[in-house]
Each structure stands twice: as structure tokens, then as C-alpha cells.
Kinemage of the C-alpha trace (Angstrom):
@kinemage 1
@onewidth
@group {chain A} dominant
@subgroup {mainchain}
@vectorlist {calphas} color= white
{ca unk a 1} P -1.863 19.204 46.866
{ca unk a 2} L -3.195 22.584 45.789
{ca unk a 3} L -0.186 23.034 43.530
{ca unk a 4} L -0.729 19.568 42.047
{ca unk a 5} L -4.366 20.316 41.284
{ca unk a 6} L -3.363 23.625 39.769
{ca unk a 7} L -0.755 21.885 37.612
{ca unk a 8} L -3.263 19.326 36.328
{ca unk a 9} L -5.841 22.005 35.622
{ca unk a 10} L -3.216 24.068 33.818
{ca unk a 11} L -2.242 21.090 31.657
{ca unk a 12} L -5.839 20.351 30.726
{ca unk a 13} L -6.574 24.007 29.974
{ca unk a 14} L -3.390 24.266 27.935
{ca unk a 15} L -4.278 21.180 25.882
{ca unk a 16} L -7.780 22.536 25.205
{ca unk a 17} L -6.441 25.958 24.199
{ca unk a 18} L -3.788 24.445 21.934
{ca unk a 19} L -6.356 22.108 20.368
{ca unk a 20} L -8.830 24.922 19.742
{ca unk a 21} L -6.066 27.085 18.301
{ca unk a 22} L -4.919 24.266 16.027
{ca unk a 23} L -8.475 23.792 14.725
{ca unk a 24} L -8.849 27.528 14.021
{ca unk a 25} L -5.460 27.682 12.308
{ca unk a 26} L -6.242 24.635 10.182
{ca unk a 27} L -9.637 26.047 9.200
{ca unk a 28} L -8.831 29.716 8.533
{ca unk a 29} L -5.080 30.303 8.518
{ca unk a 30} L -3.662 27.345 6.590
{ca unk a 31} L -4.516 27.328 2.899
{ca unk a 32} L -4.488 24.054 0.999
{ca unk a 33} L -4.440 24.122 -2.779
{ca unk a 34} L -7.162 22.417 -4.783
{ca unk a 35} L -6.873 18.723 -5.621
{ca unk a 36} L -7.304 17.912 -9.303
{ca unk a 37} L -7.694 14.394 -10.693
{ca unk a 38} L -8.805 12.611 -13.847
{ca unk a 39} L -11.259 9.960 -12.676
{ca unk a 40} L -11.995 8.518 -16.106
{ca unk a 41} L -10.769 8.928 -19.672
{ca unk a 42} L -11.631 7.332 -23.008
{ca unk a 43} L -9.782 7.535 -26.313
{ca unk a 44} L -11.938 6.102 -29.118
{ca unk a 45} L -9.965 7.572 -32.032
{ca unk a 46} L -6.357 8.728 -32.379
{ca unk a 47} L -4.983 8.820 -35.897
{ca unk a 48} L -2.159 10.712 -37.557
{ca unk a 49} L -3.559 12.058 -40.816
{ca unk a 50} L -1.337 11.917 -43.884
{ca unk a 51} L -0.993 15.590 -44.746
{ca unk a 52} L 1.778 16.797 -47.035
{ca unk a 53} L 1.780 20.383 -45.813
{ca unk a 54} L 1.593 19.809 -42.033
{ca unk a 55} L 0.819 16.830 -39.759
{ca unk a 56} L -2.727 16.560 -38.390
{ca unk a 57} L -4.316 14.504 -35.606
{ca unk a 58} L -7.785 12.991 -35.889
{ca unk a 59} L -9.077 12.156 -32.434
{ca unk a 60} L -12.064 11.601 -30.114
{ca unk a 61} L -11.230 12.017 -26.442
{ca unk a 62} L -13.493 12.265 -23.417
{ca unk a 63} L -12.536 12.508 -19.766
{ca unk a 64} L -13.973 13.192 -16.342
{ca unk a 65} L -12.095 15.904 -14.430
{ca unk a 66} L -12.677 16.396 -10.694
{ca unk a 67} L -11.631 19.511 -8.765
{ca unk a 68} L -11.842 19.384 -4.967
{ca unk a 69} L -11.516 22.275 -2.525
{ca unk a 70} L -10.041 20.611 0.618
{ca unk a 71} L -10.161 23.719 2.837
{ca unk a 72} L -12.474 23.537 5.859
{ca unk a 73} L -13.943 27.037 5.754
{ca unk a 74} L -12.489 28.872 2.749
{ca unk a 75} L -14.225 29.269 -0.614
{ca unk a 76} L -12.379 29.676 -3.905
{ca unk a 77} L -13.354 31.884 -6.841
{ca unk a 78} L -12.076 31.743 -10.405
{ca unk a 79} L -10.359 35.018 -11.326
{ca unk a 80} L -9.632 33.673 -14.814
{ca unk a 81} L -11.227 31.082 -17.041
{ca unk a 82} L -10.239 27.561 -16.029
{ca unk a 83} L -8.984 25.790 -19.153
{ca unk a 84} L -7.651 22.354 -20.057
{ca unk a 85} L -5.208 21.854 -22.940
{ca unk a 86} L -4.340 18.495 -24.511
{ca unk a 87} L -0.905 17.705 -25.891
{ca unk a 88} L 0.947 14.767 -27.421
{ca unk a 89} L 4.730 14.602 -27.451
{ca unk a 90} L 4.816 18.137 -26.042
{ca unk a 91} L 2.651 19.634 -28.820
{ca unk a 92} L -0.798 21.062 -27.972
{ca unk a 93} L -3.573 19.824 -30.259
{ca unk a 94} L -6.741 21.046 -28.461
{ca unk a 95} L -7.949 23.317 -25.670
{ca unk a 96} L -11.322 23.314 -23.869
{ca unk a 97} L -13.056 25.614 -21.361
{ca unk a 98} L -13.660 23.890 -18.009
{ca unk a 99} L -15.127 26.699 -15.839
{ca unk a 100} L -15.738 30.358 -16.502
{ca unk a 101} L -14.333 33.376 -14.683
{ca unk a 102} L -16.348 34.174 -11.540
{ca unk a 103} L -17.388 30.597 -10.738
{ca unk a 104} L -17.216 29.759 -7.033
{ca unk a 105} L -16.577 26.492 -5.207
{ca unk a 106} L -17.396 26.098 -1.518
{ca unk a 107} L -15.211 24.482 1.150
{ca unk a 108} L -14.968 20.656 1.128
{ca unk a 109} L -16.794 20.608 -2.221
{ca unk a 110} L -15.950 18.557 -5.304
{ca unk a 111} L -16.889 19.553 -8.856
{ca unk a 112} L -17.058 16.948 -11.635
{ca unk a 113} L -16.612 18.083 -15.246
{ca unk a 114} L -17.226 15.790 -18.201
{ca unk a 115} L -15.128 17.024 -21.127
{ca unk a 116} L -15.418 15.664 -24.669
{ca unk a 117} L -13.254 16.888 -27.554
{ca unk a 118} L -12.868 15.812 -31.176
{ca unk a 119} L -10.876 17.011 -34.145
{ca unk a 120} L -12.542 19.895 -35.981
{ca unk a 121} L -12.234 18.147 -39.341
{ca unk a 122} L -12.556 14.472 -40.326
{ca unk a 123} L -9.036 14.783 -41.724
{ca unk a 124} L -7.764 15.920 -38.331
{ca unk a 125} L -6.582 19.075 -36.572
{ca unk a 126} L -3.312 20.508 -37.846
{ca unk a 127} L -0.360 20.408 -35.437
{ca unk a 128} L 2.296 22.495 -37.255
{ca unk a 129} L 5.112 21.893 -34.744
{ca unk a 130} L 4.627 18.120 -34.691
{ca unk a 131} L 7.595 17.436 -36.964
{ca unk a 132} L 9.153 14.155 -38.016
{ca unk a 133} L 10.134 13.382 -34.408
{ca unk a 134} L 6.506 13.628 -33.323
{ca unk a 135} L 5.374 11.409 -36.201
{ca unk a 136} L 7.980 8.809 -35.249
{ca unk a 137} L 6.818 8.896 -31.586
{ca unk a 138} L 3.208 8.478 -32.737
{ca unk a 139} L 4.106 5.396 -34.807
{ca unk a 140} L 6.012 3.895 -31.879
{ca unk a 141} L 3.106 4.306 -29.460
{ca unk a 142} L 0.536 3.285 -32.067
{ca unk a 143} L 2.253 -0.100 -32.315
{ca unk a 144} L 1.552 -0.693 -28.598
{ca unk a 145} L -2.054 0.597 -28.627
{ca unk a 146} L -1.314 2.989 -25.725
{ca unk a 147} L -0.816 6.740 -26.122
{ca unk a 148} L 0.741 9.224 -23.686
{ca unk a 149} L -1.521 12.280 -23.649
{ca unk a 150} L -0.882 15.158 -21.258
{ca unk a 151} L -3.696 17.342 -19.918
{ca unk a 152} L -2.670 20.740 -18.556
{ca unk a 153} L -5.148 22.670 -16.394
{ca unk a 154} L -4.518 26.417 -16.024
{ca unk a 155} L -6.329 29.256 -14.288
{ca unk a 156} L -6.218 31.656 -11.348
{ca unk a 157} L -7.964 31.396 -7.961
{ca unk a 158} L -8.734 33.838 -5.190
{ca unk a 159} L -9.529 32.561 -1.695
{ca unk a 160} L -12.247 34.293 0.333
{ca unk a 161} L -10.827 36.598 2.978
{ca unk a 162} L -7.461 36.771 1.184
{ca unk a 163} L -6.008 39.365 -1.176
{ca unk a 164} L -3.618 36.895 -2.789
{ca unk a 165} L -4.530 35.517 -6.215
{ca unk a 166} L -2.971 32.133 -6.851
{ca unk a 167} L -1.972 30.945 -10.295
{ca unk a 168} L -3.053 27.383 -11.050
{ca unk a 169} L -0.892 25.185 -13.253
{ca unk a 170} L -1.581 21.446 -13.024
{ca unk a 171} L -0.331 18.604 -15.205
{ca unk a 172} L -2.172 15.291 -15.639
{ca unk a 173} L -0.117 12.636 -17.497
{ca unk a 174} L -2.509 10.067 -19.025
{ca unk a 175} L -1.686 6.702 -20.551
{ca unk a 176} L -4.705 5.896 -22.696
{ca unk a 177} L -5.529 2.655 -24.433
{ca unk a 178} L -7.168 3.109 -27.802
{ca unk a 179} L -10.726 1.782 -27.353
{ca unk a 180} L -12.741 1.903 -30.575
{ca unk a 181} L -16.554 1.674 -30.353
{ca unk a 182} L -17.697 -1.820 -29.382
{ca unk a 183} L -15.066 -2.397 -26.694
{ca unk a 184} L -16.875 -3.953 -23.719
{ca unk a 185} L -14.752 -2.833 -20.764
{ca unk a 186} L -11.591 -0.767 -20.336
{ca unk a 187} L -9.919 -0.392 -16.943
{ca unk a 188} L -8.725 3.130 -16.183
{ca unk a 189} L -6.658 3.945 -13.107
{ca unk a 190} L -7.463 7.299 -11.524
{ca unk a 191} L -4.731 9.897 -12.175
{ca unk a 192} L -3.894 12.595 -9.644
{ca unk a 193} L -2.686 15.761 -11.321
{ca unk a 194} L 0.549 17.393 -10.209
{ca unk a 195} L 0.327 21.070 -9.261
{ca unk a 196} L 3.257 23.389 -9.850
{ca unk a 197} L 4.544 25.316 -6.861
{ca unk a 198} L 2.730 28.688 -6.521
{ca unk a 199} L 4.856 31.585 -7.751
{ca unk a 200} L 3.882 33.969 -4.941
{ca unk a 201} L 5.000 31.533 -2.223
{ca unk a 202} L 2.214 32.641 0.105
{ca unk a 203} L -0.283 29.841 -0.382
{ca unk a 204} L 0.308 28.171 2.991
{ca unk a 205} L 1.450 29.286 6.403
{ca unk a 206} L 4.614 27.715 7.782
{ca unk a 207} L 4.595 27.229 11.514
{ca unk a 208} L 8.019 27.358 13.118
{ca unk a 209} L 8.967 26.374 16.624
{ca unk a 210} L 11.928 27.789 18.444
{ca unk a 211} L 13.398 25.768 21.294
{ca unk a 212} L 14.426 27.625 24.416
{ca unk a 213} L 16.617 26.449 27.212
{ca unk a 214} L 14.834 25.769 30.488
{ca unk a 215} L 18.054 25.728 32.478
{ca unk a 216} L 18.512 29.478 32.921
{ca unk a 217} L 21.004 30.790 35.515
{ca unk a 218} L 19.580 31.354 38.999
{ca unk a 219} L 20.314 35.067 38.878
{ca unk a 220} L 18.293 35.345 35.656
{ca unk a 221} L 15.534 33.253 37.250
{ca unk a 222} L 15.299 35.460 40.309
{ca unk a 223} L 15.440 38.686 38.360
{ca unk a 224} L 12.326 37.688 36.399
{ca unk a 225} L 10.226 36.793 39.468
{ca unk a 226} L 8.341 39.038 41.841
{ca unk a 227} L 9.604 39.470 45.463
{ca unk a 228} L 6.377 37.923 46.766
{ca unk a 229} L 6.952 34.740 44.713
{ca unk a 230} L 10.547 34.463 45.918
{ca unk a 231} L 9.513 34.980 49.520
{ca unk a 232} L 6.937 32.203 49.193
{ca unk a 233} L 9.590 29.811 47.934
{ca unk a 234} L 11.900 30.761 50.742
{ca unk a 235} L 9.186 30.088 53.327
{ca unk a 236} L 9.177 26.453 52.260
{ca unk a 237} L 12.879 26.095 52.768
{ca unk a 238} L 14.747 25.251 55.919
{ca unk a 239} L 16.375 28.165 57.549
{ca unk a 240} L 19.747 26.454 57.726
{ca unk a 241} L 19.660 24.726 54.314
{ca unk a 242} L 21.793 26.226 51.593
{ca unk a 243} L 19.743 28.203 49.099
{ca unk a 244} L 20.605 29.158 45.538
{ca unk a 245} L 22.141 32.545 45.233
{ca unk a 246} L 19.501 35.241 45.011
{ca unk a 247} L 16.811 33.462 47.088
{ca unk a 248} L 15.813 35.349 50.248
{ca unk a 249} L 15.944 33.235 53.409
{ca unk a 250} L 12.987 32.976 55.778
{ca unk a 251} L 13.169 31.268 59.209
{ca unk a 252} L 9.387 31.017 59.671
{ca unk a 253} L 9.062 27.318 58.635
{ca unk a 254} L 11.137 24.163 59.101
{ca unk a 255} L 11.058 21.379 56.463
{ca unk a 256} L 14.074 19.550 57.827
{ca unk a 257} L 16.344 20.383 54.884
{ca unk a 258} L 14.027 18.802 52.283
{ca unk a 259} L 15.866 19.814 49.129
{ca unk a 260} L 16.761 17.910 45.994
{ca unk a 261} L 19.149 19.367 43.422
{ca unk a 262} L 18.794 22.734 45.171
{ca unk a 263} L 15.007 22.683 44.468
{ca unk a 264} L 12.484 22.574 47.336
{ca unk a 265} L 10.800 19.219 47.864
{ca unk a 266} L 7.305 20.677 47.375
{ca unk a 267} L 8.271 21.773 43.874
{ca unk a 268} L 9.355 18.195 43.137
{ca unk a 269} L 5.897 17.056 44.295
{ca unk a 270} L 4.299 19.315 41.707
{ca unk a 271} L 6.621 17.965 39.008
{ca unk a 272} L 5.760 14.407 40.046
{ca unk a 273} L 2.042 15.003 39.504
{ca unk a 274} L 2.716 16.557 36.137
{ca unk a 275} L 4.679 13.461 35.101
{ca unk a 276} L 1.840 11.251 36.340
{ca unk a 277} L -0.569 13.164 34.105
{ca unk a 278} L 1.841 12.819 31.190
{ca unk a 279} L 2.105 9.074 31.860
{ca unk a 280} L -1.669 8.731 31.802
{ca unk a 281} L -1.749 10.474 28.422
{ca unk a 282} L 0.912 8.102 27.072
{ca unk a 283} L -1.007 5.070 28.389
{ca unk a 284} L -4.205 6.373 26.759
{ca unk a 285} L -2.397 6.770 23.431
{ca unk a 286} L -0.978 3.233 23.633
{ca unk a 287} L -4.367 1.733 24.533
{ca unk a 288} L -5.996 3.636 21.678
{ca unk a 289} L -3.378 2.272 19.275
{ca unk a 290} L -3.958 -1.298 20.437
{ca unk a 291} L -7.722 -0.884 20.048
{ca unk a 292} L -7.288 0.539 16.533
{ca unk a 293} L -5.095 -2.403 15.487
{ca unk a 294} L -7.646 -4.848 16.904
{ca unk a 295} L -10.458 -3.098 15.056
{ca unk a 296} L -8.520 -2.968 11.764
{ca unk a 297} L -7.501 -6.623 11.667
{ca unk a 298} L -10.048 -8.322 13.895
{ca unk a 299} L -13.056 -6.013 13.957
{ca unk a 300} L -16.021 -5.723 11.616
{ca unk a 301} L -15.320 -5.404 7.890
{ca unk a 302} L -16.247 -2.322 5.931
{ca unk a 303} L -17.995 -3.214 2.712
{ca unk a 304} L -16.774 -1.944 -0.630
{ca unk a 305} L -18.372 1.220 -1.964
{ca unk a 306} L -19.675 1.562 -5.510
{ca unk a 307} L -20.205 4.898 -7.245
{ca unk a 308} L -21.096 5.829 -10.806
{ca unk a 309} L -18.668 8.660 -11.524
{ca unk a 310} L -19.900 9.411 -15.039
{ca unk a 311} L -22.583 8.161 -17.432
{ca unk a 312} L -23.547 9.019 -21.001
{ca unk a 313} L -26.654 7.910 -22.899
{ca unk a 314} L -26.321 8.808 -26.602
{ca unk a 315} L -29.141 6.598 -27.883
{ca unk a 316} L -32.302 5.177 -26.283
{ca unk a 317} L -35.135 4.240 -28.612
{ca unk a 318} L -38.037 1.801 -28.492
{ca unk a 319} L -38.317 -0.768 -31.286
{ca unk a 320} L -41.711 -2.498 -31.563
{ca unk a 321} L -41.270 -4.644 -34.704
{ca unk a 322} L -40.925 -7.589 -34.976
{ca unk a 323} L -40.671 -7.760 -31.160
{ca unk a 324} L -40.365 -5.174 -28.410
{ca unk a 325} L -36.730 -4.137 -28.100
{ca unk a 326} L -34.539 -1.235 -26.990
{ca unk a 327} L -31.878 0.341 -29.192
{ca unk a 328} L -29.302 2.056 -27.011
{ca unk a 329} L -25.735 3.255 -26.528
{ca unk a 330} L -24.765 3.561 -22.865
{ca unk a 331} L -21.346 4.350 -21.380
{ca unk a 332} L -20.596 4.691 -17.674
{ca unk a 333} L -17.634 4.842 -15.312
{ca unk a 334} L -18.012 2.623 -12.254
{ca unk a 335} L -15.692 3.243 -9.292
{ca unk a 336} L -15.101 0.437 -6.771
{ca unk a 337} L -13.549 1.647 -3.501
{ca unk a 338} L -12.140 -0.605 -0.765
{ca unk a 339} L -12.421 1.486 2.448
{ca unk a 340} L -10.630 -0.989 4.742
{ca unk a 341} L -7.350 0.302 6.143
{ca unk a 342} L -5.243 -2.852 5.870
{ca unk a 343} L -7.413 -5.536 4.273
{ca unk a 344} L -7.451 -6.260 0.545
{ca unk a 345} L -10.232 -7.955 -1.387
{ca unk a 346} L -10.273 -10.714 -4.016
{ca unk a 347} L -13.109 -11.488 -6.403
{ca unk a 348} L -14.303 -15.013 -5.658
{ca unk a 349} L -16.876 -14.696 -8.445
{ca unk a 350} L -17.000 -12.367 -11.457
{ca unk a 351} L -18.368 -8.896 -10.734
{ca unk a 352} L -21.201 -8.159 -13.162
{ca unk a 353} L -23.432 -5.167 -13.911
{ca unk a 354} L -26.920 -5.558 -15.359
{ca unk a 355} L -28.945 -2.668 -16.837
{ca unk a 356} L -32.723 -2.484 -16.571
{ca unk a 357} L -35.502 -0.116 -17.564
{ca unk a 358} L -38.844 -0.198 -15.736
{ca unk a 359} L -37.502 -3.216 -13.762
{ca unk a 360} L -36.887 -5.182 -16.977
{ca unk a 361} L -33.228 -6.116 -17.674
{ca unk a 362} L -31.904 -5.474 -21.172
{ca unk a 363} L -28.108 -5.856 -20.828
{ca unk a 364} L -25.449 -7.497 -18.644
{ca unk a 365} L -21.760 -6.507 -18.647
{ca unk a 366} L -18.706 -8.143 -17.054
{ca unk a 367} L -16.924 -5.662 -14.757
{ca unk a 368} L -14.116 -7.713 -13.153
{ca unk a 369} L -12.998 -11.322 -13.649
{ca unk a 370} L -12.835 -13.971 -10.955
{ca unk a 371} L -9.512 -13.780 -9.096
{ca unk a 372} L -9.022 -10.020 -9.545
{ca unk a 373} L -7.556 -8.298 -6.500
{ca unk a 374} L -7.892 -4.823 -5.048
{ca unk a 375} L -5.638 -3.445 -2.307
{ca unk a 376} L -6.608 -1.678 0.905
{ca unk a 377} L -7.742 1.960 0.540
{ca unk a 378} L -7.602 1.588 -3.252
{ca unk a 379} L -10.116 2.745 -5.863
{ca unk a 380} L -10.427 1.136 -9.290
{ca unk a 381} L -12.472 2.799 -12.055
{ca unk a 382} L -14.051 0.587 -14.716
{ca unk a 383} L -15.287 2.119 -17.962
{ca unk a 384} L -18.238 0.109 -19.274
{ca unk a 385} L -19.516 0.664 -22.795
{ca unk a 386} L -22.361 -1.255 -24.445
{ca unk a 387} L -24.907 -0.750 -27.199
{ca unk a 388} L -27.350 -2.521 -29.458
{ca unk a 389} L -29.534 -1.774 -32.482
{ca unk a 390} L -32.378 -3.674 -30.814
{ca unk a 391} L -32.076 -5.690 -27.599
{ca unk a 392} L -35.216 -7.677 -26.810
{ca unk a 393} L -36.888 -6.733 -23.525
{ca unk a 394} L -40.181 -7.763 -21.908
{ca unk a 395} L -41.626 -4.283 -21.359
{ca unk a 396} L -45.278 -5.011 -22.080
{ca unk a 397} L -47.910 -2.312 -22.451
{ca unk a 398} L -47.053 -0.767 -19.083
{ca unk a 399} L -43.343 -0.589 -19.938
{ca unk a 400} L -44.007 0.972 -23.341
{ca unk a 401} L -46.241 3.590 -21.749
{ca unk a 402} L -43.490 4.385 -19.200
{ca unk a 403} L -40.972 4.705 -22.041
{ca unk a 404} L -43.162 7.191 -23.921
{ca unk a 405} L -43.678 9.232 -20.748
{ca unk a 406} L -39.940 9.496 -20.010
{ca unk a 407} L -39.093 10.002 -23.687
{ca unk a 408} L -41.235 13.149 -23.651
{ca unk a 409} L -38.987 14.622 -20.914
{ca unk a 410} L -35.698 13.461 -22.452
{ca unk a 411} L -34.608 11.935 -19.128
{ca unk a 412} L -34.617 8.142 -18.641
{ca unk a 413} L -34.416 6.189 -15.389
{ca unk a 414} L -32.007 3.279 -15.789
{ca unk a 415} L -31.060 0.986 -12.910
{ca unk a 416} L -27.625 -0.644 -12.683
{ca unk a 417} L -27.536 -3.797 -10.513
{ca unk a 418} L -24.139 -5.118 -9.375
{ca unk a 419} L -23.609 -8.716 -8.257
{ca unk a 420} L -20.539 -10.670 -7.191
{ca unk a 421} L -18.700 -12.272 -4.285
{ca unk a 422} L -15.605 -11.047 -2.407
{ca unk a 423} L -13.067 -12.698 -0.150
{ca unk a 424} L -11.170 -10.486 2.289
{ca unk a 425} L -7.503 -11.165 3.026
{ca unk a 426} L -6.831 -12.771 6.422
{ca unk a 427} L -10.500 -13.804 6.548
{ca unk a 428} L -12.154 -17.100 5.578
{ca unk a 429} L -15.556 -15.525 5.038
{ca unk a 430} L -16.748 -14.976 1.469
{ca unk a 431} L -19.184 -12.092 1.215
{ca unk a 432} L -21.904 -11.860 -1.419
{ca unk a 433} L -22.300 -8.417 -2.967
{ca unk a 434} L -25.538 -6.899 -4.253
{ca unk a 435} L -25.730 -3.178 -5.040
{ca unk a 436} L -28.180 -0.955 -6.910
{ca unk a 437} L -27.323 2.292 -8.709
{ca unk a 438} L -30.405 4.318 -9.794
{ca unk a 439} L -29.451 6.605 -12.688
{ca unk a 440} L -31.381 9.494 -14.227
{ca unk a 441} L -29.819 9.935 -17.660
{ca unk a 442} L -30.479 12.774 -20.023
{ca unk a 443} L -30.311 11.769 -23.671
{ca unk a 444} L -27.011 13.225 -24.882
{ca unk a 445} L -27.062 14.098 -28.567
{ca unk a 446} L -23.743 14.102 -30.500
{ca unk a 447} L -21.949 17.457 -30.552
{ca unk a 448} L -22.296 18.294 -26.865
{ca unk a 449} L -18.910 19.564 -25.642
{ca unk a 450} L -19.367 19.616 -21.843
{ca unk a 451} L -21.920 17.873 -19.636
{ca unk a 452} L -21.877 18.068 -15.834
{ca unk a 453} L -22.757 14.709 -14.275
{ca unk a 454} L -23.604 14.364 -10.597
{ca unk a 455} L -21.954 11.318 -9.065
{ca unk a 456} L -24.345 8.580 -7.901
{ca unk a 457} L -23.620 6.519 -4.767
{ca unk a 458} L -24.845 2.959 -5.156
{ca unk a 459} L -26.816 1.334 -2.341
{ca unk a 460} L -25.278 -1.930 -1.098
{ca unk a 461} L -27.753 -4.498 0.213
{ca unk a 462} L -27.222 -5.682 3.782
{ca unk a 463} L -25.604 -9.115 3.932
{ca unk a 464} L -27.218 -12.012 5.767
{ca unk a 465} L -23.790 -13.172 6.962
{ca unk a 466} L -22.934 -11.503 10.263
{ca unk a 467} L -19.219 -11.618 9.424
{ca unk a 468} L -19.665 -9.537 6.245
């Protein structure tokens, strides 16, 4: 049994070593390129100006660009300016700086950039190479209200601990619905940008395995073993039993001819214990799979997650005559994520968002209609835009004093309260949803080209229903 114990210990040690090596390789040896996505985009103006000399586009476009470094332990550094260029029908009409040369991004970190561009002139920005074909494509898409705009992100990265500098060339194809000011809600599906293959070909390590035959000839087997090892094998054999060529015979022990396939019986005992260990591993994997399936379909539900990916406050003023009111323009991008692996959700009641200042509500917006569905592991981004020249609100003296205090800093605290009811597929339970998103919004005056917004995770209230 000493050999069996040694075999088991060797297997366990081997698994631990391989696991530790895999973790180290994944963390430090394997490079994974950045993930780039457009979480939200808004097109409030897109017009082809009538210019006799050259076509021109008049536009207002804002988007939220996220860049994620998925590596476990490797930081990236910009060796060139990170830029985003916008094009329609293959013709570039604007370019904006996203991040400057020298900026760093740590491992497992995500940066969110809010980019807003507009034509330099009210008559539009000239696009000399637009041509009649481009004008015809514009008219065709204008009839549908949806425009195909391509965002191209370019730059160069260097990974810490590596000499290689990797060119970045990512393409984000957007299909944008024209949403002039006053539109209540526009649904935008998150777009994952496609990265071109690195030119240097050294971005990731490729691990290759080479299979080797385990059925080597006996002469080769004996030539690679020490005489002491061969003598030990021969001591286990019967003196009169036929041995493979090259094995020295030893008459000191008698095992009664216990051979199988010309291999000593004791060796088969060691192999048997190794197969028992392998069987236990297989059983553990099967049991784990069964438990995971039971948890996914019959275990506790994971509630949806709400996050405010982007928010912009361009107007927030207090009106005191004839009644107390707030004049505001507020735009935000609300992401609803279903974290369940195999269970979709259906809105049993409309999902609504109400805005309040100093605990006094001043607006309510419809986010999703009753009956809307959302698949498992899916994220839907809703762009909510609302404004008023004077919305009545019961602030009182205390609320007006709080407004003046925050107005002096230029940063306003606005709470977004979400309410609704979900029904999960394969479940009869209907779960009531209540979530709160506390926002600290800096008043954003027109003309700002880039504002970095920190994503806000909304707090979901605990449900009274034990099945939710």
C-alpha cells in the first residue's frame, strides 16, 4: 500500500502544482487585450446641410465609452494619445481625444469616458469626400430615422513588464435613432467594439501540448531506468515466470507467477488506486454539476442590478414665483442587468423612475412598459431625458435653503427611485422592485467636450417575499 499512498500523494501534488502554474500563467504570462464598448449613445441632431461647394454635416452626438483592462496583474500605459473618430458612410466627420499619452490603467479596472461632439458651425462640418453616393445614403437612412455611425478608437498600449508596444485599432458600429430634445426615453443596446488583430502577433501566449506514446519498447524502457529500480521490479517477480526482455531475474521472492500482461501484479495494484482516485474526481465533478443545475433552476433568485452609467445635468434652477418650482434638464443612462444564469425576467408592472431633490419628488419617467422581457445574463441600457421650465415642488424654506447651499458648490444631490414588479420565468412568484440611486451631479454648462462620470450602483431594497 506504500506505492498506492505515494501514487495518491503524487496525483494531489501534481494537481496543486498544475493549478498554481495555471494561475501564474493566467496572471502574468497570458496577455488579454482591452475590452472596449459603447454603453450609451445619443444623436439629437444629424442633418445634411445644403452646400453648393461641398457637403456638410450638422450634428450633435454624445456617447459613453468604456475601456476595461481584463488582465489580473498587468497594467497598461498609453504610448500614444487614445482617439475616437466618427464616420458616416465611410467618411470621417469628427475626431475627439479620449485619453492622453502617458495615462495608466490598472489591472481589472474600467474607465468610463463621456464624449460629446457637435459640428463646428451651425451650417455643419464640411465632409469633402462625401459625394453624391454619401448624400443618397444619408437620404435613405434619414427616411427611417436610424443612422449607421461608426466610431473608430485608435492608440498604442504598453503592458508593464513587457517591451512590446501594441497598436490598438477598434471599430464600434452604432445604429442610432435620431432623438431630438424632448424625447422621453430611447432604448440603446450596448455595443461591444471589435478589435483588429495585433500586427506584432505577440499579444498572447499560445500553449501547445505534444502527445507522447506511453507504449515504448521494453528495451527502451529498461535503458532509461537505473539498475537498482530494475532489480526491485525483478524481486517482485516469480523466479520461474517469464520476464520481459531486459529485466534481470531475482530468485529471492516467490509471488506464484502473479503477472498480468507481462506487468507485475503489484504494479497493477498501484494503477488500480490511481484509477480509483480518478473515479472520485469524476464523481465530484458530476455531483458539482448536478448541484449547480439545482441551484440555477431551483435555488434562490438573484435580483436584478441597477446602475446609472452616465448622467448629465445641464440646467438646475430654483423658481420662486408664482410658486416654488425647479427648472431643470436632466439626462441619464440607466442599465438594468439580469444576473441569473438561465432565468429571464418579465415586467409585470411598468418600471418607473422618479427624481427627487431634498426628498421632494419633482419628476417621474417611464423606463420600461408592462410585458417587456429581458433574457438571462442580459443588460439593457435605457436613456432617460427630461426637462421643464418650472416643475412645481414642495421644497419649503428648508428645501430652498438646501438648494442655495448646494448651488454655491455647483454640485447637486439628486435621488433616483426605481419601482416596478418582475416575474421570473419558470417561477410563479412576482417580485416587487424598489431601488434607490443617489447621484451627485455637477452642473454641466454647454460647451464641455469631455466629462468623466463615475458609475453609480443603485441599492435594491430587500424584499419581504422569501422567494424573491
